C-alpha positions as CSV (number, residue, x, y, z in Angstrom):
1,M,-4.1,27.3,73.9
2,I,-1.4,27.1,71.5
3,T,2.4,27.1,72.6
4,D,5.3,29.1,70.6
5,D,6.8,25.8,70.2
6,K,3.9,24.5,68.2
7,R,3.5,27.5,66.3
8,H,7.3,27.2,65.0
9,F,6.6,23.2,64.3
10,I,7.2,22.1,60.4
11,P,6.2,18.7,59.5
12,R,9.1,16.3,59.1
13,R,8.4,15.6,55.6
14,L,8.2,19.5,54.4
15,L,11.8,19.6,56.7
16,A,13.4,17.0,54.6
17,L,12.2,18.5,51.5
18,L,13.8,22.1,52.4
19,W,17.0,20.2,53.4
20,L,17.5,18.3,50.0
21,C,16.5,21.6,48.0
22,L,19.7,23.5,50.1
23,L,21.8,20.5,49.2
24,L,21.0,20.4,45.6
25,W,21.3,24.2,45.3
26,T,24.7,24.4,47.6
27,G,26.2,21.0,46.9
28,P,29.6,21.5,45.5
29,V,30.9,20.3,42.4
30,Y,34.6,20.2,41.6
31,A,35.8,20.2,38.2
32,Q,38.4,17.1,37.6
33,E,42.2,18.1,37.1
34,G,42.9,17.7,33.2
35,Y,39.4,17.6,32.3
36,P,37.6,21.3,32.6
37,N,34.5,20.0,31.0
38,R,33.8,17.1,33.2
39,T,32.7,17.2,36.8
40,V,32.9,14.6,39.9
41,P,30.3,14.7,42.6
42,A,31.0,15.8,46.3
43,A,32.1,12.9,48.8
44,P,29.0,10.3,49.2
45,S,26.6,10.9,52.2
46,D,23.9,8.8,54.0
47,L,20.8,10.9,51.7
48,Y,19.5,8.6,49.4
49,L,17.7,10.8,46.0
50,P,15.5,8.9,44.3
51,L,15.1,10.9,41.6
52,V,17.3,11.2,38.6
53,I,18.1,14.7,38.0
54,G,19.1,16.0,34.5
55,N,18.0,15.2,30.3
56,P,18.1,11.8,29.6
57,L,19.3,11.1,26.4
58,P,16.3,10.3,23.8
59,P,15.3,7.3,22.6
60,C,16.7,6.2,19.0
61,P,14.2,5.9,16.4
62,V,12.8,2.3,16.1
63,T,11.5,2.7,12.4
64,S,13.1,3.6,9.2
65,E,12.7,3.6,5.4
66,R,16.2,3.1,4.3
67,A,17.0,-0.6,2.7
68,Y,20.4,-2.4,2.9
69,D,21.8,-5.2,1.5
70,L,23.8,-8.7,2.5
71,I,27.0,-9.4,1.1
72,P,28.7,-12.6,1.4
73,V,31.3,-13.1,4.2
74,D,34.8,-14.3,2.5
75,G,36.1,-17.0,4.9
76,P,34.8,-18.6,8.3
77,P,32.8,-16.6,10.9
78,A,34.0,-15.0,13.7
79,D,35.7,-17.4,16.3
80,H,33.6,-16.3,19.4
81,P,30.0,-15.0,19.8
82,D,29.5,-11.7,18.7
83,S,28.3,-9.7,21.7
84,L,31.0,-11.8,23.6
85,H,34.0,-11.0,21.2
86,G,36.4,-8.4,22.4
87,D,37.4,-7.2,19.1
88,L,33.9,-6.6,17.9
89,N,32.0,-5.2,20.8
90,L,34.1,-2.4,22.0
91,S,31.7,-2.2,25.1
92,L,33.5,-5.6,26.6
93,R,36.7,-3.4,26.5
94,S,35.4,-0.5,28.0
95,Y,37.4,3.0,27.6
96,T,38.9,5.8,30.2
97,P,38.9,9.5,29.6
98,V,42.7,11.1,29.0
99,S,44.5,14.7,29.2
100,A,45.0,15.1,25.4
101,T,45.0,17.9,22.5
102,L,41.6,17.9,21.0
103,S,42.9,18.5,18.0
104,L,44.4,17.3,14.6
105,V,47.9,16.0,15.5
106,D,50.9,15.7,12.9
107,I,52.4,12.1,13.1
108,N,55.9,11.1,11.7
109,G,55.8,8.0,9.7
110,P,54.5,6.3,6.4
111,T,50.8,6.9,5.5
112,D,48.2,5.1,3.1
113,D,46.7,7.0,0.8
114,D,43.5,4.8,0.9
115,A,43.2,4.9,4.5
116,P,39.4,5.7,5.9
117,Q,38.8,9.0,5.8
118,L,36.5,10.1,9.4
119,A,35.3,13.8,7.5
120,A,32.9,11.4,5.5
121,I,30.9,10.4,8.8
122,F,28.9,13.4,8.1
123,G,27.0,14.6,5.7
124,D,28.9,17.9,4.9
125,A,32.3,16.1,5.1
126,R,33.4,18.5,7.6
127,T,36.1,18.5,10.3
128,P,34.2,18.6,13.5
129,V,35.0,19.9,17.3
130,F,36.9,17.2,19.2
131,T,34.8,16.9,22.3
132,S,36.7,14.5,24.3
133,A,39.5,12.0,24.1
134,H,39.8,8.2,25.6
135,R,42.0,5.4,25.7
136,V,40.6,1.9,25.0
137,F,41.5,-1.1,27.1
138,D,43.5,-3.8,25.5
139,W,42.0,-7.4,25.3
140,D,43.4,-10.7,27.5
141,W,42.6,-13.2,25.0
142,G,44.1,-16.0,27.6
143,C,41.5,-15.0,30.1
144,G,38.5,-17.2,30.2
145,E,36.8,-19.0,27.2
146,H,36.2,-15.7,25.2
147,G,38.9,-13.3,26.8
148,C,38.5,-10.5,29.3
149,P,39.5,-6.9,29.3
150,S,43.0,-6.1,30.4
151,P,44.1,-3.8,33.1
152,E,46.5,-2.3,30.3
153,L,45.4,0.5,27.9
154,T,46.1,0.5,24.0
155,P,49.9,2.2,23.2
156,M,48.2,5.3,21.6
157,E,48.0,8.3,23.6
158,V,44.4,8.7,21.9
159,S,42.7,5.8,20.9
160,L,38.7,6.7,21.3
161,L,38.1,10.4,20.0
162,G,34.9,12.5,20.4
163,L,33.2,13.9,17.4
164,G,31.1,17.0,17.7
165,A,27.7,16.2,16.3
166,S,24.0,17.4,16.4
167,P,21.5,15.1,17.8
168,G,19.6,13.4,15.0
169,E,22.2,14.3,12.5
170,A,22.4,11.5,9.8
171,L,26.0,9.6,9.9
172,S,27.6,7.6,7.3
173,F,31.1,5.6,7.9
174,P,35.0,6.8,7.0
175,S,35.0,6.6,3.2
176,R,37.6,4.7,1.6
177,G,38.6,4.0,-2.2
178,P,38.9,0.1,-2.6
179,E,35.9,-2.2,-3.2
180,I,35.5,-5.1,-0.9
181,Y,32.5,-6.4,-3.4
182,G,31.3,-5.4,-6.4
183,G,28.5,-2.9,-6.9
184,G,30.3,-0.4,-5.0
185,Y,30.5,-2.2,-1.5
186,K,33.3,-0.4,0.7
187,I,32.8,-1.8,4.0
188,L,31.1,-4.9,6.2
189,V,29.2,-4.7,9.2
190,L,30.9,-6.9,11.9
191,Y,29.1,-5.8,14.8
192,A,25.6,-3.9,15.9
193,E,23.6,-3.0,18.7
194,E,21.3,0.3,19.3
195,N,24.4,2.1,19.9
196,R,26.9,1.1,18.5
197,I,28.5,-0.2,15.7
198,T,31.7,-2.2,14.1
199,L,33.1,-2.0,10.7
200,G,35.4,-3.9,8.6
201,Y,37.2,-2.8,5.3
202,T,37.5,-6.4,4.2
203,R,35.2,-9.1,3.9
204,H,37.0,-11.3,6.7
205,D,34.6,-11.6,9.5
206,T,37.5,-10.3,11.9
207,V,39.5,-6.9,12.2
208,A,43.0,-8.8,12.0
209,P,43.5,-8.2,8.0
210,G,42.8,-4.6,7.2
211,Y,41.2,-1.4,8.8
212,A,38.1,-1.3,11.1
213,V,36.2,1.3,12.5
214,H,34.1,1.7,15.6
215,L,31.6,3.9,16.2
216,E,29.9,4.4,19.6
217,S,27.3,6.6,21.0
218,L,24.9,6.8,18.0
219,C,21.7,5.6,17.0
220,V,22.1,2.7,14.8
221,D,19.7,2.4,11.7
222,P,17.0,-0.1,13.1
223,N,16.6,-1.6,9.6
224,L,20.4,-2.2,9.4
225,L,20.2,-3.2,12.9
226,A,17.7,-6.2,12.0
227,L,19.5,-7.0,8.7
228,Y,22.8,-7.4,10.8
229,R,21.1,-9.4,13.5
230,Q,19.2,-11.6,10.2
231,G,22.7,-12.4,9.1
232,N,24.4,-13.0,12.7
233,E,21.5,-15.4,13.7
234,A,22.0,-17.2,9.9
235,G,25.6,-18.3,10.9
236,R,27.2,-14.9,9.4
237,S,27.7,-16.3,6.2
238,N,26.4,-13.2,4.9
239,L,26.4,-9.4,6.7
240,P,25.5,-6.0,5.7
241,G,27.3,-4.0,3.3
242,L,27.8,-0.6,2.8
243,R,28.8,2.2,0.3
244,N,30.5,5.2,0.8
245,G,28.0,7.9,1.9
246,E,25.1,5.5,3.0
247,V,23.4,6.9,6.1
248,L,24.0,3.9,8.8
249,G,22.3,6.1,11.9
250,T,22.2,9.1,13.4
251,A,23.8,11.0,16.3
252,R,22.0,10.4,19.8
253,S,23.9,13.3,21.4
254,N,26.4,16.3,20.6
255,A,28.9,13.6,19.8
256,V,29.8,10.7,18.7
257,L,33.0,8.4,19.4
258,V,35.0,7.0,16.7
259,A,38.1,4.5,17.2
260,V,40.4,3.3,14.0
261,R,42.2,0.4,13.6
262,D,44.9,-0.8,11.4
263,R,45.4,-4.5,11.4
264,G,43.8,-5.2,14.6
265,T,46.1,-2.4,16.6
266,F,44.2,0.9,17.6
267,M,45.7,4.0,15.8
268,D,45.3,7.3,17.0
269,P,42.0,9.2,15.5
270,R,43.5,12.7,15.7
271,S,46.5,11.8,13.1
272,R,46.0,14.5,10.1
273,K,48.2,12.5,7.6
274,D,46.0,9.7,7.9
275,W,42.5,10.3,8.9
276,W,42.5,13.6,7.8
277,R,44.3,14.2,4.7
278,G,44.3,17.6,3.2
279,R,43.1,19.1,6.6
């Protein structure tokens, strides 16, 4: 005879699955103050979730039909290995989100008529929706052999800005008038990984003497990445150069991050008079 207790018995595995579904359905998610589009999870529990929930970013392209050129570097190579260089590899510094106006801002002071124009990142030269604001951490060159991230942040209210994009959209770089090398070359690729690139508007292997731009969270064209690695491994006497409008990669998601520097100093990418003239 089957007792009432046995009739209502639920296997342990099924019970655990039902409990997990209940947690995922009812678990609280709180909006972080100042960031209405960001969320933070509830307090951690003893439950271990072996599954990753959500849609991972698609892989970046591994082939390309685009061709690029190496141009000569003026002066000595960078004084630290590229991946360990706090001025070249922005991921070493890291950054933190800030609550700030997600629109163009008017900043007083002088301006440069030949400043890089961020709208040229996009093929239609639009003023994109600004999706997020961040501040980059400073770099302590006196810490260790190659320096280390500083707990201090760069001084501008915003030093890294999210620009709305469509996944797979072709991306270029902020345009500028002056050539750095004959044939229309405007920038030098100072650093590249699959998902980030650093560009200098001189032929010097440093961000110190002029403008520089960091682009994060994109897919760098695989042929451009391969050419950069070739130049880097050969001693950095030649690195890729690009012309205005030349595609350097594609958007990886619905936003690409950009930082602008002037003689090494991180600037505010929202500044209308500097990087978005006429907008």
